[in-house]
Residue, then its C-alpha position, 0 to 999 in steps of 0.5 A: x740374553x735375559x728374558x723380558x721382564x714379566x708384565x704386571x697387570x693391575x685389575x683396576x685398569x680393566x674398565x670397558x672403553x669402546x671395546x668388545x664389552x661395549x659392543x655386546x653389553x646389553x640389559x641381559x648381558x653385563x660386563x662380567x658375562x661379556x668378558x666370560x664370553x670373550x674368553x670363550x671366543x678367544x679359546x676357539x682361536x689362537x689367543x694372543x696377549x688379549x687373553x690375559x687382559x680378558x681374564x683380568x677384566x672378568x675378575x675386575x667385574x666380579x667373576x670368580x676363579x671357579x666361574x672362569x675355570x668352568x668357562x674353560x672346561x665348557x669351551x675346551x670340550x670341542x678342542x683336541x687334547x693337546x690344545x686343551x692341556x695347553x690352554x688350561x695351563x695358560x689360563x692357570x698361569x695367567x690366573x696365578x699371575x693375577x691372583x698370586x697366593x689366592x690362586x695357589x690357595x684355591x688350587x690346594x683346596x680341590x681338584x676338578x676333573x672330567x668324568x665319563x658318566x656313560x652317555x655324557x661327560x661332566x666335571x667333578x670337584x673333589x677336595x681330597x681324591x686320595x682320602x680314604x674317608x667317606x665323602x660328602x657328596x653335594x648335589x646342586x639345585x635346578x638351573x644351577x651347577x656345582x658352583x652353588x656349593x662354593x661357600x659351603x664347600x669351603x667351610x666344610x673343608x675348613x671346619x673338619x679334619x684334613x682327611x675330609x673329602x667333599x665332592x660336587x658335580x654338574x648334573x645332566x643338563x647343567x653346567x659342564x653337562x649342559x646339552x647332555x642327552x635329555x634328562x628324562x627321570x629322577x631315577x636316571x639322574x640318580x643312576x648318573x650319580x651312581x656311575x660317577x661314584x663308581x668311576x671314582x671307586x667310592x663304595x659309600x658316601x654321605x649324599x646331600x642335595x638341595x631342592x632338585x638335588x634333594x629329589x635326586x638324593x632321595x631316589x639315589x638312597x632308594x635305589x642304591x642304599x648300599x652306597x648311601x651311608x647317610x642322606x641330607x635333604x635341604x629345602x626339598x620335598x617328597x612330592x611334586x607341586x602342580x606349578x612345577x610342570x607349568x614352569x616347563x611349558x611356559x618357557x617352551x611356549x615363550x621359547x625363553x626362560x627370561x619371563x620366569x626370571x623375576x618370580x624365580x629370583x624372588x622365590x629363591x632369595x630374601x628381598x634384602x639379598x636381592x636388593x644388595x645384589x649379592x654374589x649368590x643372586x648374581x650367580x643364580x641369575x646368570x645361570x638361569x639366563x644361560x640355561x637352554x629352554x630344553x634343559x630347563x624344561x627337562x629338569x622341571x619335568x623330572x622334578x614333576x615326577x617327584x613321589x617318594x613319600x610312600x616309599x619313605x613311609x614303608x621304611x625303605x630309607x634306613x640310614x640316618x637322615x638330615x632335613x634342613x628347612x628354611x622358615x622363609x622358603x617360599x618353595x619347599x618350606x616347613x609344610x613340605x619338609x614336615x611331610x618328609x619328616x613325618x613319612x621317614x619317621x613313620x617308616x620306623x627310621x629313628x635316626x632323623x634330624x630335623x632343623x629349621x633355619x631362621x632366616x632361611x630361604x630356598x637357596x640356602x647354600x647361597x644365602x645362609x651358607x654358614x648356618x647350613x654348613x653348621x648343620x651338615x657338620x653337626x650331622x656328620x659328627x653324629x653319623x660318625x658317632x653312630x657308625x663307630 
């Protein structure tokens, strides 16, 4: 007996009409997010054919494949291993059916896997696990996750030789590692990265972080100099600002992060990007909407401990350093990045590259990914030359 013909799905058919989406869509939950939530709900039960329709709906309303995969990872954390494998295989098969060659191409550029960090698990995105090259490790900003680097990640892989290895991961309290045991110090977050690299048997890496990730990168370089071939600091600082701790207390007092959303988005992006509602803006907004008050407050308390300038002035970071500053960055612009440059150079480090990007905002990886990637690649070539 011949198998039934494969069902063809047209993404344009998936507009809401009296369904789950219309019931739960509100001013704070758009159709895209509702579809992602429905995927999570279906995974908790024996999903029927509605799973492929729900995946198609999420794609139609702007969800990316990486967002869907992230939902799958998060939802499967409470399922048994057999069911996890079956569901992930089914989701991948449906995505391949919907996206065709695009899905296959995306799968060829990286793998994602769960890594045990010690007291919690996270997901690591790895472009080339078999490569022997020194990898570039990308550390995301506060409230976001590894997807923040998607555009930079893709350009890094496309812009260098095929042996390059690029790694991104979710920090404690973010993305797949949301609701992990409390983030208490930046030193702890640096230790988490050390554990991840050990799990991946990586002896040395080019460590690059943006904003909160830049703070973690500094503490990692100070604590694990032998694992740090070079250091990239993007739209970050070397000392805390008084307003940072209030972002924790304000959310706790209100029992919500929602009240901080407008000022956060305005601080992170240009007015033009916000007006166009670009993917980076939508993604950042959805991350802030989703983060718990406790994870938000923990992260800002960690950030409020930032204090590396004296260690930098004492010459404790000896590796090559890249500083990338956004001229229009309202959070950690030239004033703050200039202090980092002065401290590192006064410590005797002669291998400092300082770049100002104009236009350049705080969430540079999301709004100026092409310019940022160029600086990273140029620096990488320079470091390779220094170490030859």
